[in-house]
C-alpha positions, -999 to +999 in steps of 0.1 A: +293-590-185+271-603-211+236-614-201+231-649-212+196-658-201+164-644-186+175-653-150+206-632-153+185-603-167+161-604-139+189-605-113+204-574-129+171-556-128+165-567-092+199-555-082+194-522-098+159-519-083+174-525-048+205-503-054+183-474-061+162-479-031+131-480-052+098-479-034+076-507-047+044-487-044+058-457-063+074-481-089+041-499-093+024-466-100+050-457-126+050-490-144+014-501-141+028-534-127+012-545-094+034-546-063+027-584-061+042-588-096+072-566-087+077-589-057+085-616-082+114-595-094+128-592-060+125-630-055+142-636-088+112-655-101+120-646-137+099-675-151+067-659-137+073-625-151+061-617-186+085-604-213+064-572-214+068-567-176+106-573-178+108-547-207+088-522-187+109-526-156+141-523-175+128-492-193+116-475-162+149-482-144+167-468-174+189-499-177+207-499-209+207-536-219+231-530-248+259-519-224+254-549-201 
């Protein structure tokens, strides 16, 4: 499945975040992104996340965007 827009990318990351059972407080510490901002990921509020935050989240989750 090709990712066609930011909303699909954030949904993919949110699904991976949830699939792994990631704890928001631990993930916030790893990424430097506040739990409040990570909540936007869970809600699918892609338009409120910065490109930098999306990149850090995908890198921390080890999501290979080239294979998606």
